[in-house]
N, C-alpha and C positions, 0 to 999 in steps of 0.2 A: 368217667367222673373226673379224671385228671385234666382232660382237655376242657371240659365244661367249666371246671373251677378256674383254670388258667385264663380262659377267655372272659369269664365274669369278672375276675380280678383286674384284667387289663382295662376293661371298660369302666369299672368302678373308679380306678385310679384316674383315668382320663376325665371322667365327669367331675371328679372331686377337684381337679386342678384347673378347670375352666368354668367360667360362668357366662362368657360371651361366645355363643356358638356360631356367630356369623363372621368372625375374624378369620383372615387368611392363616394366622398362626394356629388357631384351633383346628381348621380343616386339614392343615399339614400334619398335625399331631394325630388327628383322627385317622388319616390314611395310613400312618405308621401302625396304629393299633389294628386297623382293618387287616393289614398285611400279616401281622403276627397272629391274629385270630385265624386267618385263612390257613396259615401254615400249621397251626394246631389241628385244624379240621383235616388238612391233607395228611398229617401224621396219623390221625385217628383212622382215616380211610385205609391207609396203607397197612396199618396194624390189624384192623378188624376185617378188612376186605369185604366181599359180598355186597350186601345191601347198603352198607355204609358208603361204598364207592358209588353205588347207584344214586344215593341221596346227594352226594357231593357233585356228581355229574349234573344233576338237575340244577343245583345252585349255580354251577359254572355256566349253564346255558341261559340263566335269567339276567342277561345283560341289560334288560330294560328296567330292572328294579334293584338288583344286587349291586353293592359297591364294586368299583373296578378292581381293587386289590383282591377281592374274593373270586370274581370270575376269571381273572388272569391267573392267579395261583392255582385254582382248582381245575382249570382247563386241561392240565396235563393228564388228568384222569379220564378224559374222553377217549383216548386211544393208547395211553402209556401207563396204564395201571400196573401194579405188581403182577408178574406172571409166574406160573408153576413150571417146574422142571419138565423136560420133554418126556422123561420116563413115566411121569405121572399121567400126563394127558395121552401119551401113546397107548397106555393100557385102556383108557376110555375108548379110543378108536378101535382097538382090536376086539374088545368086549362088545361094543355096539354093532360093529360090522360082521362079527362072527368069523374073524380071521386070526391066524397065528401071529402074524407080524404085519406092520403097515406096508411092507414091500410087496405083499400079495396084491394090493389094489393101487399102490402108488410106486411109480418108478423112481421118484425123488420126493423127499419130504424134508423141508428145512426145519431143523430142531429149534431155532430161535424164532419166537412168534413175531409177526409183523405188527400185531396190535394186541392189546390186552384190556379187558374191561371188567365189569363187576361180576358177571356170571360165566364168562368164557374167554378164551384167547384164540387168535386166528393165526394159522400157519400157511405159508405158501407151499404148494406141492404140485407135482405133475402126476396125473392119473396114468395108469398103465396103457391107456389108449392115446396118450400124448397130449392131453389137454392141460393147460396151466390153470390151476384151481386154487381157491382159498378155502381152507378147512377150519370151520369154527367148532371148537371143542369145549364142552361144558366141564367146569371144574367138578371133580368127583364128590366133593362134600358140600356143594352149594345148596342142595335141597334141604339138608339137615340144618345148616347154618341159617338158611332163610327163615325157617320156622322159629328158631331160637331168637334171632335178631329181631324179628317182627314182634314177637311176644314181649321182648324187652322194651321196644319202642312204644308198643301199645300201652304197656304199664306206665311208662314215663309220661306219656301223653294223657293218660287217665288221671294220674296224680296231679299234673299241671292243671287239668280241667277242674279238679276238685278244689285246689288251692286258689285258682283264679277262674271264677265262673264265666268270665267273658272269653276265656280261651276255649274254643270249641272246634278243635281241629283233629280230634281223635278219629273222625271218619276218614281223614286223609290216609292214615296208617292202614286202616282196613282196606280201603280201595287200592292202595299201593300194593298190599300183600296179595290181593286177588289178581292184580295185573302181573306181578312177578311170577306167581305160580303158573300163569298161562305162558309166560315167557320161557319156562323151563322145558317146554315141548318144542323142539326145533322143527318137527314136522309141521306144526302149526305156523311157525315163522316162514318156512318154505312155501306153504300154501298161501300165506298173505302176500309173499313176494310175487308168486306166479299170478295171483288175482290182480295185483296192482299193475303188473306188466300188461295184462289183458285189457285193463281199463284205460291204460295209456297207449294202446295200440295205435290210435288215430294220430298220435304225436310222438311216435317212437324215436324220431330223429332229434327231438328237443328234450326229452326226459325218458328215463327207463330205469329198470331194476335188473340186477344180475340174473343170469339163468341158473336154475337149480339142477344139480346132479342128483336125482332121486335115487339112483343106484348106489350112491355113496353117502346117503343121508339116513339118519335115524332120530330118535327122540333127543339124543345128547350129542350128535355129530351132524353138522350141516355143511355140505360141500357145494360150492357155487363157483361159477366162472370167476377167474381172477380179473379184477379191474385195476389197471395201472393208471391212476388219475391223480389230480391235484386236489387237496382239501379245499372245500368251498370258501373258506375264509382266508386262504393264503393268496392275498392280492398280487404280490410280486410273482408268485408261481403261476397264477392265472394269466398274467401279462406275458410271462415267458412262454406259456403254452400257445400264445397268439390269439387269445380271446379277450373280450371286454368284460371286466368284472361286473359292470352294471347289467350287462345282458344276463350274466349268471344270476344275479339277484332277482331280475324280472322273471326268469324261468322258474326259479325256486318258489317265488311268491305265487305265480300262476299255477304251478303244480299243486301246491297245498290249498290254494283257493278252490281248485277243481275238485280235490278230494273232499273238502268240507261242503261246498255248495252243490256239487253234481254227483260224486260217487257215493257219499255218505259213509265211507270207510276211510278213516284218517290215520296216517302214520303219526304216532304220538311221541316219537323220540328223535326229533329232527335237529340234534346238535351237530356241530361242525364235523365231529368224528364219524358221522353217519352219512356224509354226502361227499362224493368225489366228482370231479369234473373232467371230462375228456372232450376231444373234438367231435363235433357232430359228423356222422358219416355222410350227411347230405351236403355239408359245407364246412371245410376245415377251419374257417375263420369264425365259426359260430360254436358256442359251448353246448355240451350235452351233460347236464347233471345226472349222476347215477345215484339212486337212493339205496342205502344199505340198512341192515338191521331192522327187519320187519317183525320183530317179536311183539312190539307194543302197538296195538291198533285199537281204535274206538269206533263203534258204529253209531251213527247219528240218524235218528228217525226223521221222517219227512216233516213232522210238526216242528221239531227243533230247528231244522235247516231253514224252513220258511220264516220262523221267528228271528233267526240269526240274520237272515237277509234283511228283514225289516229293521233290525237293530242297526245294521251298518247303513242302511238307507237313511234312517233317522239321524245318525251322527254326521254323515256326509252332507245331507241337505239341511242340517241345523234345524231339524223339526223336533222341538222340545216336547210337543204333545205326543207325537208318535213314539218318541224315545221313552217317555214315561209309561205309555200304554204297554209297549213291548217288554219293558223292564218288569212291569207288574206280572205279565204272563210268564216271564222267565224266573219269577220268584224273588224279585227285588222290589216288590211293591212297598210303598210307604217309606222307602229309604232314599230320599232325594239326594242326600250327599253322596251315597254310593253311586247312584246313577251319574252324578256330575263327574265323579272320579273316573268312571268308565269312559265317558266322553273325552275327558282330558287325556287319558292314557292313550286312547286309540287315534284320536284326530287332533290332539294338542289344542283343544278349544274348551273353555270353561264358561258355560252359559249361565250357571247358577248365580243368583244375586244375593242369596242369604246364606 
């Protein structure tokens, strides 16, 4: 409530001080308010942790619609969220793997995590057989907090829907809760990772996923090969690696297009913290994106994929009739303005005349 009140007050003051929203002075003042509001959200996520971090990570990845100060400020949560003491997560490891201490299965285990996110943190370690691995450990209280936090968010969303009938996003919280509950089972994530690796076998030198150590994996502990790579959005780092950032962008787009249009099983959390780039084993001048964090997947049936293909064909070929027909089949019938917005967002073309 503190953060929400502060943010509302910031914007109320902004709008009361300006009546001309197209001036450079207003835009500069608005960016200052955006930055302060984003810092409030960052503070909230760090205090509440869990699902709040997940929501803020989602905002940080929405670079196509969210204001720059929001995405920039909240991007630190993609792999630098608050982390738990080693003693806390070490107990999760011993309990899950049925061992007395981590030294029974790991010859070395770094106590400071290399990454921390909403549901878990990742530690670099060496297995007793000598393999360098990344160990993802779920926070011990995350399942309990998830239930409480989603109930709170559902309640707030329902209240907003009652007060403002045009607000109809309560379903988002429900769907988000179901997805997060699935993410709590790390064996499911490991299975998604192996399945994606198999589907990309024909282009393994251009995109892949880490190998899973099933003997060191459970519902709350996931152990995978350690990948020493560069973040996908670190342009200077990619250049230092000796690869072309444009090639990286092409490979990432190709990989996700293949998931959507060919595989039908799509990685649904592709923010920058979940993709690393290494040199291709076939050609060290070429990049190889490595996809991480396979907890959130969505399966697309054949009917939807065919319609989605037609949607893109209509937008690219500027076929307004086909675009209208496909949009109707996808549930946007009779909403011409919405269809126009889709066309504008995806291909930067606005064909509507009214």
